[in-house]
C-alpha positions, 0 to 999 in steps of 0.5 A: 500499500505504500507505493499506492500512498505515494501516488496518491500524494504524487496526484498520479492516482486518486484516492477513493474515500478520504482527502490528501492535502500536500502544501508546496510543489511537489516532485516525485521519483517513483518508477525509472523514468516515470514523468519522461517522454521516451521520444524526447531528449534528456535535455527536452524531458529536464524542461518538460519535467520543469513545467509540470512542476510549475517552473519557468524557462530561466529558473530551469536554465538556472539549474540546468548545469547542476542537474546535468553534472549530478546525473552524469549524462553529458554525452547523450543530453541530446539523445532521446531518452528511450536510448538510456539505459535503466541506470542512466534514466534513474540518475536524470530523474533523480537529478531532476527531482532534486534540483528543480526546487520542490517543496516535497520531494516523494522517492519510492525504493527506486534507489535501489536500481543505483549502484552504490555511488550513486545511491550515496550521492542521492542520499547526500542530496536528500539531506540537503533539502531536508536541512534545507527545510524541504520536506523528503518522503523516503519510502525504503526497506533499508533501514539504515538509510531511513534511520540516517535520512529521516528524523521521522518513521511511520510504519505502515501495516496492512494499509494501516498506520501501526505506528508513527514516531522518531525513525530510531523508534519505529524502525526498533518496533518494527525489528522487534515484530519478527521477534515473536517467530524467530530464533536466537540460535541455529542447529548445525548438526544437520548441515550439508555444506561440511568440510574437513575429516569430521574429527570435530563438528560444529553442532549449535549457533547462538546470537547474543547481545554483549550482555549474554542474552539471547538476541532474536533480531540484530540491526547492522552496526550493532554488537553482536555476540555469536558462540559456537558449539561443537562436538570432537569425537577424540582428545584433539590440540592446537584446533583452529576454528574459522567461519565466514560471513557472507551477504544476502546479495 
C-alpha cells in the first residue's frame, strides 16, 4: 500500500475515499523514468519536468548545469531517453526531481536500481534538501538509510498506520515484531555443506547481545556475540576454528 499512497500524494492516482492535502510544489521519483517522454531527449525532458512542476524556463536554465553534472549524462543529453539504460534514466530523473526546487520530494524504493556510489549521492542530496527546510518523503526497506536520513518514521502494516514516531523508535519496533517467530540460535547438526575430516563438528550457533542475552534480531552496526557449540570425537590439540560471513546479495 505504500507505493499506492505515494502515487496518491503525487496526484498520479486519486483516492477512492478521504482527502489528501499537500502543501507546496511536489517532485516525485516513484519508478524509473516516470514523467519522462521517451521520444524527447534528455535535455527536453529536463525542461518538460520543470514545466510540470510549474517552473519557468529561466528557472530551469539556472539549475540546468547542476542537473546535468549530477546525472552524469553529458554525452547523451541530446539523445532520446528511450535509448537510455535504466541506470541513466534513474540518474537523470533523480537529478531533475532534486534540483528543480521542490517543497516536497517523494522518493520510492527506486534508488535500489542505482549503484552504491549513486545511492550515496542521492542520500546526500536528500539530506541537503531536508536541512534546507524541505520535506523528503522516503520509502525504503533499507533500515540504515531510513534511520540516517529521516527524523520521523511511519510504519504501515496492512494498509494502516501501525506506528508514527521518531525513525529510531519506529525501526526498533518494526524489527522487534519479527522476534515473535524468530530464533536466537541455529542448529548445525544436520548441515550438508561441511568440510574437513569430521573429527570435530559445529553443532549449534547462538546469537547473543553483549550481556549474554539471546538476540532475536540484529541491526546493522549493532554489537553481536556469536557462540559456537562443537562436538569432538577424540581429544584434539592445536585446533583452529574459523567461519565466514556472507551478505544476502
